[in-house]
C-alpha positions, 0 to 999 in steps of 0.5 A: 494488563500486558495481556489486555494490551497485547490483545489491544493492540492485535484486534487493532493490527487484525482489522489495519491489515483488514482495511488495508487489504479492503481498500487496496482491493476497491480502488484495484477492482472497483474504483479503477483508473481512468484507461479501465473506465474506458473499457468497463463502462464504455465512457470517461465516467468519475467512479465514486464510493462513500462520495470518495474517489480512488485518489481520496480511498489511496490517501485512506490507505496510507493513513491505516498503513501509517497506523498499522507500522506504529501498531507493529513498532508497540507489538514488537516492543511488548513481545521483545523478549519473547522474540529475543528468547526465540532468536536464541534457539533457532540461532545459536551461534551469536554473530550469524543470530548478528548477522540475520538481525541487521541484514532484517534491519537493513531489508526493513529500513531500505524497503520502508524508505525507498520511495523517499530516493525514487525518481519518476519516469517522465512522459510526455503526453499530448493535452487532454490524453489524460493517463491512460497513454491516449487510450481516451483520444483513441476511442473517440477518434474512433466514434468519429470525434475529432482528437 
């Protein structure tokens, strides 16, 4: 029974990782941000895939990422005995093993929660300049439109 559960969790981990990668590539190269839309399409257009824009897909990307982390925790729990056994063989010194484990835990927690403490840089933008730092306004000016 444990082997079946492991196989199911591993298959779901693979699918979640593939979805995370696929959605990331979709948002990066297909549903491009505003300044790239100007470069690619020559005008400000809205881009959708299956009825969702890059922000909708970003929300799905986040949810799949959280599901992936949950599955990963289950995977580690189910393989804990093997992890401990391999750790003992690779790092025979008990103190060194504890230091490595503490560092891994600290780095993992730090990477997962750093965004809670992050402060964004706030830059003033003129009205209608968008997130492309005025790229759209510059393109309109070159076409003879008022800024």
